NUVEX-199246 format. One record per atom (N, C-alpha, C): x negated, y, z negated; residue number from 1; atom name. Coordinates in Angstrom, 1 decimal, always signed. Atoms other than C-alpha are relative to their C-alpha. Layout:
<rs>
<r x="X" y="Y" z="Z" pos="NUM" site="CA"/>
...
</rs>
This chain:
<rs>
<r x="+0.7" y="+1.2" z="-0.1" pos="1" site="N"/>
<r x="+89.5" y="-11.1" z="+147.8" pos="1" site="CA"/>
<r x="+0.3" y="-0.6" z="+1.4" pos="1" site="C"/>
<r x="-0.1" y="+0.5" z="-1.4" pos="2" site="N"/>
<r x="+88.8" y="-12.7" z="+151.2" pos="2" site="CA"/>
<r x="+0.2" y="-1.5" z="-0.1" pos="2" site="C"/>
<r x="-0.1" y="+1.4" z="-0.1" pos="3" site="N"/>
<r x="+90.1" y="-16.2" z="+151.9" pos="3" site="CA"/>
<r x="-0.4" y="-0.5" z="+1.4" pos="3" site="C"/>
<r x="+0.4" y="+0.5" z="-1.3" pos="4" site="N"/>
<r x="+88.6" y="-18.3" z="+154.6" pos="4" site="CA"/>
<r x="+1.1" y="-0.7" z="+0.7" pos="4" site="C"/>
<r x="-1.0" y="+0.7" z="-0.7" pos="5" site="N"/>
<r x="+90.8" y="-19.5" z="+157.3" pos="5" site="CA"/>
<r x="-0.6" y="-1.1" z="+0.9" pos="5" site="C"/>
<r x="+0.5" y="+1.1" z="-0.8" pos="6" site="N"/>
<r x="+90.6" y="-22.5" z="+159.6" pos="6" site="CA"/>
<r x="-0.8" y="+0.6" z="+1.3" pos="6" site="C"/>
<r x="+0.7" y="-0.6" z="-1.1" pos="7" site="N"/>
<r x="+89.6" y="-20.2" z="+162.5" pos="7" site="CA"/>
<r x="-1.4" y="+0.5" z="-0.3" pos="7" site="C"/>
<r x="+1.3" y="-0.4" z="+0.4" pos="8" site="N"/>
<r x="+86.7" y="-18.8" z="+160.5" pos="8" site="CA"/>
<r x="-0.9" y="-1.2" z="+0.0" pos="8" site="C"/>
<r x="+0.8" y="+1.2" z="+0.0" pos="9" site="N"/>
<r x="+85.5" y="-22.4" z="+160.0" pos="9" site="CA"/>
<r x="-0.4" y="-0.4" z="+1.4" pos="9" site="C"/>
<r x="+0.3" y="+0.4" z="-1.4" pos="10" site="N"/>
<r x="+85.8" y="-23.1" z="+163.7" pos="10" site="CA"/>
<r x="-1.1" y="+0.9" z="+0.6" pos="10" site="C"/>
<r x="+1.0" y="-0.9" z="-0.5" pos="11" site="N"/>
<r x="+83.7" y="-20.0" z="+164.5" pos="11" site="CA"/>
<r x="-1.4" y="-0.4" z="-0.6" pos="11" site="C"/>
<r x="+1.2" y="+0.5" z="+0.6" pos="12" site="N"/>
<r x="+81.1" y="-21.2" z="+162.0" pos="12" site="CA"/>
<r x="-0.6" y="-1.3" z="+0.6" pos="12" site="C"/>
<r x="+0.4" y="+1.3" z="-0.6" pos="13" site="N"/>
<r x="+81.1" y="-24.7" z="+163.5" pos="13" site="CA"/>
<r x="-0.6" y="+0.2" z="+1.4" pos="13" site="C"/>
<r x="+0.5" y="-0.3" z="-1.4" pos="14" site="N"/>
<r x="+80.5" y="-23.2" z="+167.0" pos="14" site="CA"/>
<r x="-1.4" y="+0.6" z="-0.1" pos="14" site="C"/>
<r x="+1.3" y="-0.7" z="+0.2" pos="15" site="N"/>
<r x="+77.6" y="-21.0" z="+165.7" pos="15" site="CA"/>
<r x="-1.0" y="-1.1" z="-0.4" pos="15" site="C"/>
<r x="+0.9" y="+1.1" z="+0.4" pos="16" site="N"/>
<r x="+76.1" y="-24.1" z="+164.0" pos="16" site="CA"/>
<r x="-0.4" y="-0.8" z="+1.2" pos="16" site="C"/>
<r x="+0.3" y="+0.8" z="-1.2" pos="17" site="N"/>
<r x="+76.3" y="-26.1" z="+167.2" pos="17" site="CA"/>
<r x="-1.0" y="+0.8" z="+1.0" pos="17" site="C"/>
<r x="+0.9" y="-0.7" z="-0.8" pos="18" site="N"/>
<r x="+74.7" y="-23.3" z="+169.2" pos="18" site="CA"/>
<r x="-1.4" y="+0.2" z="-0.6" pos="18" site="C"/>
<r x="+1.3" y="-0.1" z="+0.6" pos="19" site="N"/>
<r x="+71.9" y="-22.8" z="+166.7" pos="19" site="CA"/>
<r x="-0.7" y="-1.3" z="+0.0" pos="19" site="C"/>
<r x="+0.7" y="+1.4" z="+0.0" pos="20" site="N"/>
<r x="+71.2" y="-26.6" z="+166.6" pos="20" site="CA"/>
<r x="-0.5" y="-0.2" z="+1.4" pos="20" site="C"/>
<r x="+0.5" y="+0.2" z="-1.4" pos="21" site="N"/>
<r x="+70.9" y="-26.6" z="+170.4" pos="21" site="CA"/>
<r x="-1.3" y="+0.9" z="+0.2" pos="21" site="C"/>
<r x="+1.1" y="-0.9" z="-0.2" pos="22" site="N"/>
<r x="+68.6" y="-23.6" z="+170.2" pos="22" site="CA"/>
<r x="-1.3" y="-0.5" z="-0.7" pos="22" site="C"/>
<r x="+1.1" y="+0.6" z="+0.8" pos="23" site="N"/>
<r x="+66.4" y="-25.2" z="+167.5" pos="23" site="CA"/>
<r x="-0.6" y="-1.2" z="+0.8" pos="23" site="C"/>
<r x="+0.5" y="+1.1" z="-0.7" pos="24" site="N"/>
<r x="+66.2" y="-28.4" z="+169.6" pos="24" site="CA"/>
<r x="-0.8" y="+0.4" z="+1.3" pos="24" site="C"/>
<r x="+0.7" y="-0.5" z="-1.2" pos="25" site="N"/>
<r x="+65.2" y="-26.5" z="+172.8" pos="25" site="CA"/>
<r x="-1.4" y="+0.6" z="-0.4" pos="25" site="C"/>
<r x="+1.3" y="-0.6" z="+0.5" pos="26" site="N"/>
<r x="+62.5" y="-24.5" z="+170.8" pos="26" site="CA"/>
<r x="-1.0" y="-1.1" z="-0.4" pos="26" site="C"/>
<r x="+0.9" y="+1.1" z="+0.4" pos="27" site="N"/>
<r x="+61.1" y="-27.7" z="+169.4" pos="27" site="CA"/>
<r x="-0.5" y="-0.7" z="+1.2" pos="27" site="C"/>
<r x="+0.5" y="+0.7" z="-1.3" pos="28" site="N"/>
<r x="+60.9" y="-29.3" z="+172.9" pos="28" site="CA"/>
<r x="-1.0" y="+0.9" z="+0.7" pos="28" site="C"/>
<r x="+0.9" y="-0.9" z="-0.7" pos="29" site="N"/>
<r x="+59.2" y="-26.2" z="+174.3" pos="29" site="CA"/>
<r x="-1.2" y="+0.5" z="-0.8" pos="29" site="C"/>
<r x="+1.1" y="-0.4" z="+0.8" pos="30" site="N"/>
<r x="+56.8" y="-25.7" z="+171.5" pos="30" site="CA"/>
<r x="+0.1" y="+1.5" z="-0.5" pos="30" site="C"/>
<r x="-0.1" y="-1.4" z="+0.4" pos="31" site="N"/>
<r x="+58.2" y="-22.2" z="+170.7" pos="31" site="CA"/>
<r x="+0.2" y="+0.1" z="-1.5" pos="31" site="C"/>
<r x="-0.2" y="-0.2" z="+1.4" pos="32" site="N"/>
<r x="+58.7" y="-20.7" z="+167.2" pos="32" site="CA"/>
<r x="+1.4" y="-0.2" z="-0.3" pos="32" site="C"/>
<r x="-1.3" y="+0.4" z="+0.3" pos="33" site="N"/>
<r x="+61.7" y="-22.4" z="+165.8" pos="33" site="CA"/>
<r x="+0.5" y="+0.4" z="-1.4" pos="33" site="C"/>
<r x="-0.3" y="-0.2" z="+1.4" pos="34" site="N"/>
<r x="+61.6" y="-21.3" z="+162.2" pos="34" site="CA"/>
<r x="+1.1" y="+1.0" z="-0.3" pos="34" site="C"/>
<r x="-1.0" y="-0.9" z="+0.2" pos="35" site="N"/>
<r x="+63.8" y="-18.3" z="+162.4" pos="35" site="CA"/>
<r x="+1.4" y="-0.6" z="+0.4" pos="35" site="C"/>
<r x="-1.2" y="+0.7" z="-0.4" pos="36" site="N"/>
<r x="+66.5" y="-20.3" z="+164.2" pos="36" site="CA"/>
<r x="+0.4" y="-1.0" z="-1.0" pos="36" site="C"/>
<r x="-0.3" y="+1.0" z="+1.0" pos="37" site="N"/>
<r x="+66.2" y="-23.1" z="+161.7" pos="37" site="CA"/>
<r x="+0.5" y="+0.6" z="-1.3" pos="37" site="C"/>
<r x="-0.5" y="-0.7" z="+1.2" pos="38" site="N"/>
<r x="+66.6" y="-20.7" z="+158.8" pos="38" site="CA"/>
<r x="+1.4" y="+0.4" z="+0.2" pos="38" site="C"/>
<r x="-1.4" y="-0.4" z="-0.3" pos="39" site="N"/>
<r x="+69.7" y="-19.3" z="+160.4" pos="39" site="CA"/>
<r x="+1.0" y="-1.1" z="+0.0" pos="39" site="C"/>
<r x="-0.8" y="+1.2" z="+0.0" pos="40" site="N"/>
<r x="+71.0" y="-22.8" z="+161.0" pos="40" site="CA"/>
<r x="+0.3" y="-0.5" z="-1.4" pos="40" site="C"/>
<r x="-0.2" y="+0.4" z="+1.4" pos="41" site="N"/>
<r x="+70.6" y="-23.7" z="+157.3" pos="41" site="CA"/>
<r x="+0.9" y="+0.9" z="-0.7" pos="41" site="C"/>
<r x="-0.8" y="-1.0" z="+0.6" pos="42" site="N"/>
<r x="+72.2" y="-20.5" z="+156.2" pos="42" site="CA"/>
<r x="+1.5" y="-0.2" z="+0.4" pos="42" site="C"/>
<r x="-1.4" y="+0.2" z="-0.6" pos="43" site="N"/>
<r x="+75.3" y="-21.0" z="+158.5" pos="43" site="CA"/>
<r x="+0.5" y="-1.4" z="-0.5" pos="43" site="C"/>
<r x="-0.5" y="+1.3" z="+0.4" pos="44" site="N"/>
<r x="+75.5" y="-24.7" z="+157.5" pos="44" site="CA"/>
<r x="+0.4" y="+0.1" z="-1.5" pos="44" site="C"/>
<r x="-0.4" y="-0.1" z="+1.4" pos="45" site="N"/>
<r x="+75.6" y="-23.8" z="+153.8" pos="45" site="CA"/>
<r x="+1.3" y="+0.8" z="-0.1" pos="45" site="C"/>
<r x="-1.3" y="-0.7" z="+0.0" pos="46" site="N"/>
<r x="+78.3" y="-21.2" z="+154.4" pos="46" site="CA"/>
<r x="+1.1" y="-0.8" z="+0.5" pos="46" site="C"/>
<r x="-1.0" y="+0.9" z="-0.5" pos="47" site="N"/>
<r x="+80.2" y="-23.8" z="+156.4" pos="47" site="CA"/>
<r x="+0.5" y="-0.9" z="-1.0" pos="47" site="C"/>
<r x="-0.3" y="+0.9" z="+1.1" pos="48" site="N"/>
<r x="+80.1" y="-26.2" z="+153.5" pos="48" site="CA"/>
<r x="+0.9" y="+0.6" z="-1.0" pos="48" site="C"/>
<r x="-0.8" y="-0.7" z="+1.0" pos="49" site="N"/>
<r x="+81.4" y="-23.7" z="+151.0" pos="49" site="CA"/>
<r x="+1.4" y="+0.4" z="+0.6" pos="49" site="C"/>
<r x="-1.3" y="-0.4" z="-0.6" pos="50" site="N"/>
<r x="+84.1" y="-22.5" z="+153.5" pos="50" site="CA"/>
<r x="+0.9" y="-1.2" z="+0.1" pos="50" site="C"/>
<r x="-0.8" y="+1.2" z="-0.1" pos="51" site="N"/>
<r x="+85.3" y="-26.0" z="+154.1" pos="51" site="CA"/>
<r x="+0.6" y="-0.4" z="-1.4" pos="51" site="C"/>
<r x="-0.4" y="+0.3" z="+1.4" pos="52" site="N"/>
<r x="+85.5" y="-26.5" z="+150.3" pos="52" site="CA"/>
<r x="+1.1" y="+1.0" z="-0.4" pos="52" site="C"/>
<r x="-1.0" y="-1.0" z="+0.3" pos="53" site="N"/>
<r x="+87.5" y="-23.3" z="+149.9" pos="53" site="CA"/>
<r x="+1.3" y="-0.3" z="+0.7" pos="53" site="C"/>
<r x="-1.2" y="+0.4" z="-0.7" pos="54" site="N"/>
<r x="+90.0" y="-24.3" z="+152.5" pos="54" site="CA"/>
<r x="+0.6" y="-1.2" z="-0.6" pos="54" site="C"/>
<r x="-0.6" y="+1.2" z="+0.6" pos="55" site="N"/>
<r x="+90.4" y="-27.7" z="+151.0" pos="55" site="CA"/>
<r x="+0.6" y="+0.3" z="-1.3" pos="55" site="C"/>
<r x="-0.5" y="-0.3" z="+1.3" pos="56" site="N"/>
<r x="+90.9" y="-26.3" z="+147.6" pos="56" site="CA"/>
<r x="+1.3" y="+0.8" z="+0.1" pos="56" site="C"/>
<r x="-1.2" y="-0.8" z="-0.2" pos="57" site="N"/>
<r x="+93.5" y="-23.7" z="+148.8" pos="57" site="CA"/>
<r x="+1.1" y="-0.9" z="+0.5" pos="57" site="C"/>
<r x="-1.1" y="+0.9" z="-0.5" pos="58" site="N"/>
<r x="+95.4" y="-26.4" z="+150.7" pos="58" site="CA"/>
<r x="+0.5" y="-1.0" z="-1.0" pos="58" site="C"/>
<r x="-0.4" y="+0.9" z="+1.0" pos="59" site="N"/>
<r x="+95.4" y="-28.8" z="+147.8" pos="59" site="CA"/>
<r x="+0.8" y="+0.7" z="-1.1" pos="59" site="C"/>
<r x="-0.8" y="-0.7" z="+1.1" pos="60" site="N"/>
<r x="+96.6" y="-26.1" z="+145.3" pos="60" site="CA"/>
<r x="+1.4" y="+0.3" z="+0.5" pos="60" site="C"/>
<r x="-1.3" y="-0.3" z="-0.5" pos="61" site="N"/>
<r x="+99.5" y="-25.4" z="+147.6" pos="61" site="CA"/>
<r x="+1.0" y="-1.2" z="+0.0" pos="61" site="C"/>
<r x="-0.9" y="+1.2" z="-0.1" pos="62" site="N"/>
<r x="+100.8" y="-29.0" z="+147.5" pos="62" site="CA"/>
<r x="+0.7" y="-0.3" z="-1.3" pos="62" site="C"/>
<r x="-0.7" y="+0.2" z="+1.3" pos="63" site="N"/>
<r x="+102.0" y="-28.7" z="+143.9" pos="63" site="CA"/>
<r x="-1.0" y="-0.6" z="-1.0" pos="63" site="C"/>
<r x="+0.9" y="+0.4" z="+1.2" pos="64" site="N"/>
<r x="+100.6" y="-29.6" z="+140.5" pos="64" site="CA"/>
<r x="+0.3" y="-1.5" z="-0.2" pos="64" site="C"/>
<r x="-0.1" y="+1.4" z="+0.4" pos="65" site="N"/>
<r x="+99.9" y="-33.2" z="+139.5" pos="65" site="CA"/>
<r x="+0.3" y="+0.0" z="-1.5" pos="65" site="C"/>
<r x="-0.4" y="+0.0" z="+1.4" pos="66" site="N"/>
<r x="+101.6" y="-33.9" z="+136.2" pos="66" site="CA"/>
<r x="-0.7" y="-1.2" z="-0.6" pos="66" site="C"/>
<r x="+0.7" y="+1.1" z="+0.7" pos="67" site="N"/>
<r x="+99.5" y="-36.0" z="+133.8" pos="67" site="CA"/>
<r x="+1.0" y="-0.5" z="-1.1" pos="67" site="C"/>
<r x="-0.9" y="+0.7" z="+1.0" pos="68" site="N"/>
<r x="+101.5" y="-38.5" z="+131.8" pos="68" site="CA"/>
<r x="-0.9" y="-0.6" z="-1.1" pos="68" site="C"/>
<r x="+0.8" y="+0.5" z="+1.1" pos="69" site="N"/>
<r x="+100.2" y="-39.2" z="+128.3" pos="69" site="CA"/>
<r x="+0.5" y="-1.4" z="-0.4" pos="69" site="C"/>
<r x="-0.4" y="+1.3" z="+0.5" pos="70" site="N"/>
<r x="+100.2" y="-42.7" z="+127.0" pos="70" site="CA"/>
<r x="+0.6" y="+0.1" z="-1.4" pos="70" site="C"/>
<r x="-0.7" y="-0.1" z="+1.3" pos="71" site="N"/>
<r x="+102.3" y="-43.5" z="+124.0" pos="71" site="CA"/>
<r x="-1.0" y="-0.1" z="-1.2" pos="71" site="C"/>
<r x="+0.9" y="+0.2" z="+1.2" pos="72" site="N"/>
<r x="+99.4" y="-44.6" z="+121.7" pos="72" site="CA"/>
<r x="-0.8" y="+1.3" z="-0.2" pos="72" site="C"/>
<r x="+0.8" y="-1.2" z="+0.2" pos="73" site="N"/>
<r x="+97.5" y="-41.3" z="+122.3" pos="73" site="CA"/>
<r x="+0.8" y="+1.1" z="-0.6" pos="73" site="C"/>
<r x="-0.8" y="-1.1" z="+0.6" pos="74" site="N"/>
<r x="+100.4" y="-39.2" z="+121.2" pos="74" site="CA"/>
<r x="-0.1" y="+0.1" z="-1.5" pos="74" site="C"/>
<r x="+0.1" y="-0.1" z="+1.4" pos="75" site="N"/>
<r x="+99.9" y="-40.1" z="+117.6" pos="75" site="CA"/>
<r x="-1.3" y="+0.6" z="-0.5" pos="75" site="C"/>
<r x="+1.3" y="-0.5" z="+0.4" pos="76" site="N"/>
<r x="+96.3" y="-38.8" z="+117.5" pos="76" site="CA"/>
<r x="-0.3" y="+1.3" z="+0.6" pos="76" site="C"/>
<r x="+0.3" y="-1.2" z="-0.8" pos="77" site="N"/>
<r x="+96.7" y="-35.6" z="+119.4" pos="77" site="CA"/>
<r x="-0.5" y="+1.2" z="-0.9" pos="77" site="C"/>
<r x="+0.6" y="-1.2" z="+0.6" pos="78" site="N"/>
<r x="+94.3" y="-33.0" z="+117.8" pos="78" site="CA"/>
<r x="+0.5" y="+0.1" z="-1.5" pos="78" site="C"/>
<r x="-0.3" y="+0.0" z="+1.4" pos="79" site="N"/>
<r x="+95.2" y="-33.9" z="+114.2" pos="79" site="CA"/>
<r x="-1.2" y="-0.6" z="-0.8" pos="79" site="C"/>
<r x="+1.2" y="+0.5" z="+0.7" pos="80" site="N"/>
<r x="+92.3" y="-34.2" z="+111.8" pos="80" site="CA"/>
<r x="+0.2" y="-0.1" z="-1.5" pos="80" site="C"/>
<r x="-0.1" y="+0.1" z="+1.5" pos="81" site="N"/>
<r x="+91.9" y="-35.3" z="+108.2" pos="81" site="CA"/>
<r x="-1.0" y="+1.0" z="-0.6" pos="81" site="C"/>
<r x="+0.9" y="-0.9" z="+0.6" pos="82" site="N"/>
<r x="+89.8" y="-33.5" z="+105.6" pos="82" site="CA"/>
<r x="-1.5" y="-0.2" z="+0.3" pos="82" site="C"/>
<r x="+1.4" y="+0.3" z="-0.4" pos="83" site="N"/>
<r x="+86.6" y="-35.2" z="+106.9" pos="83" site="CA"/>
<r x="-0.2" y="+0.4" z="+1.5" pos="83" site="C"/>
<r x="+0.2" y="-0.4" z="-1.4" pos="84" site="N"/>
<r x="+87.2" y="-33.9" z="+110.5" pos="84" site="CA"/>
<r x="+0.3" y="-1.1" z="+1.0" pos="84" site="C"/>
<r x="-0.3" y="+1.1" z="-0.9" pos="85" site="N"/>
<r x="+88.2" y="-37.2" z="+111.9" pos="85" site="CA"/>
<r x="+1.4" y="+0.1" z="+0.6" pos="85" site="C"/>
<r x="-1.3" y="+0.0" z="-0.6" pos="86" site="N"/>
<r x="+91.2" y="-37.6" z="+114.3" pos="86" site="CA"/>
<r x="+0.8" y="-1.0" z="-0.8" pos="86" site="C"/>
<r x="-0.9" y="+0.9" z="+0.7" pos="87" site="N"/>
<r x="+94.2" y="-39.1" z="+112.5" pos="87" site="CA"/>
<r x="+1.4" y="+0.1" z="+0.6" pos="87" site="C"/>
<r x="-1.3" y="+0.0" z="-0.5" pos="88" site="N"/>
<r x="+97.8" y="-39.9" z="+113.1" pos="88" site="CA"/>
<r x="+0.8" y="+1.2" z="-0.5" pos="88" site="C"/>
<r x="-0.9" y="-1.1" z="+0.5" pos="89" site="N"/>
<r x="+100.4" y="-37.1" z="+112.9" pos="89" site="CA"/>
<r x="+0.9" y="-0.6" z="-1.1" pos="89" site="C"/>
<r x="-0.8" y="+0.5" z="+1.1" pos="90" site="N"/>
<r x="+102.3" y="-37.3" z="+109.7" pos="90" site="CA"/>
<r x="+1.4" y="+0.7" z="+0.0" pos="90" site="C"/>
</rs>
């Protein structure tokens, strides 16, 4: 499995910047910009997912957040009566 690094994201950001400049210049010159625009969209989408992957990996390394249950909910934890309703533990 391949994990994205911060350097990979920097490279993608540079490619996006170059493609955006290319699309702008082609729009100004009246040239065919569609191929560059499609490549820009593809790289931007990859960039968004890569940023999300890095964020998730960095957050998972910071430790787990422990959820504290409130006292009133402890009496009703997954206990059902004969009608299927949640009831107090006995």
